[in-house]
N, C-alpha and C positions, 0 to 999 in steps of 0.2 A: 760621752759623745759617740755616736755611731760612726764607724770608720769606713765600712764597706759591706756589701752583701757577700757572705762567705758560702752559704749553702742555699741552693734553690731546690724546690721539690717539683717533681714531674709525676703526674698520675699515670700509671701504666696498667695495661690489662693483665699482664703476666710478668711477675718480677724476674723469674729465671730467664724468660725469653728476652726481656728488656736488658738484663745484665749482659747477655750474649751480644745483643745489638750494640750497646754502648762500648763494650770492650773489643769485640771482634771486628765490628764494622767502623766505629768511630775511632778506635784505638785508645780509648780511655783505660785507666787503671782502676781496679777495685780498691777503695780506701777502707771500707768497713762492710762487713756482711755478717750481721749477728741476728739471732732470733731471740726474742724476749716474750715468752708465752706464745700467743697467737700472732704476735707482731714481728715482722722481719724488717730490719733496717739495712738497706743496701745503699751505700754511698760510693759514687764513682766520680772521676774527674779526669781532665786532660793531663797526660803525663808532663811533668815539669811545670805544672801550674797549680801549686798547692793552695792558692788563694781562692780557687773555685771548685766547689763540689756540688754534685747533683744527687739528691736522694730519689730513688725509684720507688714511689709510694704505690702500694696496692690500693685498689678501690674496693673497700670492704665495709660492710655495715659493722658497727661496733661503737667504740667510744665517741666517735665524731659524727657518724651519719646513721640514719635509719636505713633499712634495707631498700625502701623506695628511693631514697636519695642516692644511695650507692648505685642502684640500677640505672638511675637517670644519668649520673655522672659517667658511668661506664659507656652508656649509649652515646653520650656527647663526645667522649674521647674517641670512640670508634668512628664517628662521623667526621673527625678532624676538625672539631670546633675550636680547639685551643692552640694558641701559639705561645711558646715559652721563652723566646729570646733569640739572641744572635750570638753565634760563635765567631770570634774574630780569627782571621788567618792572615799571614803575610803574603799569600799567593792564592787567591780564590780559585783561579782556573786550575792550578796544579792540584790543590786539595780536593776540588770537585772531581777531577779525573781519578784521583786515588780512592776517594770514598765511593764513587760510582763503580769502580772496578771491584770493590768489596761488597757491592750489592745495595748500597744506599740509593733510595729512589728520590730523585730530584724533580721538582716541578718543571724545570727547564734548565738550559745552559746558563752559565754566569752572564750577567748583564751589567753594563755600566750604569751606575746611578749617580745622582749628585753627591752622595756621601761615600761612594766607593764602588767596588765590584761586588755583586751579590748573586747568590743562588739559594733557593729555598728547598728544603727537604723535610720529609716526615720520618719520625722514628717508627719502630715496629708496632706501636700502639695507635699511631695516627696524629701524634703531636707535631706541630709545625715548628721548625727552627730556620733561621737564616744563617747562611755562611757568608761572612762579610770580610772583604779586604778594605779596611777604612782608607780614605784619602789622607 
């Protein structure tokens, strides 16, 4: 029986830059950073939340994709085509202010929504995330 989602993957343009974004700006911790041949596995997650990890996946041709496909995915990520989820917080406005002070770029200030308070931001590659204070 599947119990929960434990690891989600996010395609990033530069793994080292993404690692810095997720740790220095979002305050995540590095859980794994290993290189296996040409493949680097970087796993990060919110401190104190061991049940959720995010892998910062390089967009490279190889086992999974042709060069053409990798180039296409890279261009789509740059354009901000992908949204990967919502991070919950107990105080959206406070967390928004903290992350904004660290340089996170938000689409706008937190807004009241039927499901809670939300603000949307992009990571350094262009992936969209929501910051949500659920009701």
